[in-house]
C-alpha positions as CSV (number, residue, x, y, z in Angstrom):
1,M,111.6,13.3,5.3
2,K,114.5,15.7,5.8
3,F,114.4,18.6,8.2
4,E,114.5,21.1,5.3
5,E,111.4,19.5,3.9
6,V,109.5,19.4,7.2
7,L,110.3,22.9,8.4
8,P,108.0,24.7,5.9
9,L,105.2,22.4,7.0
10,I,105.9,23.2,10.7
11,K,105.7,26.9,9.8
12,E,102.3,26.2,8.2
13,G,101.0,24.8,11.5
14,K,101.7,21.1,11.1
15,K,103.0,19.0,14.0
16,A,106.2,17.0,13.2
17,L,108.1,14.2,14.9
18,R,111.2,12.1,14.4
19,T,110.8,8.3,14.4
20,G,114.3,8.2,15.9
21,W,113.2,9.9,19.1
22,N,113.1,7.6,22.1
23,G,110.0,9.1,23.8
24,R,106.4,8.3,22.7
25,G,104.0,11.1,21.9
26,M,106.7,13.7,21.2
27,F,106.3,16.3,18.5
28,V,107.3,19.8,17.5
29,V,105.1,22.7,16.6
30,R,105.5,26.4,15.7
31,Q,104.3,28.8,18.3
32,K,103.2,32.1,16.9
33,G,104.4,34.0,19.9
34,Y,103.0,37.5,20.7
35,P,104.4,39.8,18.0
36,Q,102.1,42.6,19.1
37,G,103.0,41.9,22.7
38,I,101.1,40.5,25.7
39,N,100.9,41.8,29.3
40,C,103.4,40.2,31.6
41,N,102.2,37.9,34.3
42,K,104.0,38.0,37.6
43,Q,106.3,35.0,36.7
44,T,107.5,36.6,33.5
45,A,107.9,40.1,35.1
46,D,110.0,38.6,37.9
47,A,112.2,36.6,35.4
48,W,112.9,39.6,33.2
49,D,113.0,42.4,35.9
50,L,109.8,44.0,34.5
51,N,106.6,45.2,36.1
52,E,103.6,42.9,36.1
53,G,101.4,44.1,33.2
54,D,104.3,45.5,31.1
55,L,104.1,44.7,27.4
56,F,106.2,41.7,26.6
57,I,106.8,40.9,22.9
58,V,107.6,37.3,21.9
59,H,108.8,36.3,18.5
60,P,107.7,33.0,17.0
61,Y,109.5,29.9,18.3
62,L,109.5,26.1,18.1
63,Q,107.9,24.1,21.0
64,I,108.2,20.4,21.8
65,K,105.8,18.2,23.6
66,N,107.9,15.8,25.7
67,S,107.1,12.2,26.3
68,D,106.1,13.0,29.9
69,G,103.4,15.5,28.6
70,T,105.3,18.7,29.4
71,H,106.2,21.3,26.9
72,A,109.4,23.4,26.3
73,M,110.9,25.7,23.8
74,W,112.9,23.7,21.4
75,V,116.0,24.2,19.2
76,P,116.9,21.3,16.8
77,S,120.2,19.5,17.4
78,I,122.7,18.8,14.7
79,G,121.3,15.2,14.7
80,D,117.8,16.6,14.2
81,I,118.9,18.8,11.3
82,F,120.6,16.0,9.4
83,A,118.1,13.3,10.2
84,E,115.9,11.9,7.5
85,D,113.2,10.3,9.7
86,W,110.9,13.3,10.1
87,Q,107.2,12.8,9.7
88,I,104.1,14.9,9.9
89,V,101.8,13.9,12.8
90,E,98.5,12.8,11.3
91,K,95.4,13.7,13.3
């Protein structure tokens, strides 16, 4: 599957992966963010020079589960965009 085919499915809430990725168990999801805002915790407040409890608005973003079990915000590389080995993760 091409990236332009898988992206709408990710937006619908599906998990997607590339067979060309080296790590096992990796996949990408859409995080809905907090469009209405969420109260800042101390870590976020310190990072953004805000007060703990301030309203923090977060737009939707892509998140990846790495092979070591950690998670991170994710932006596709040129290789990911032009790859044709995308698949939907079946439950």
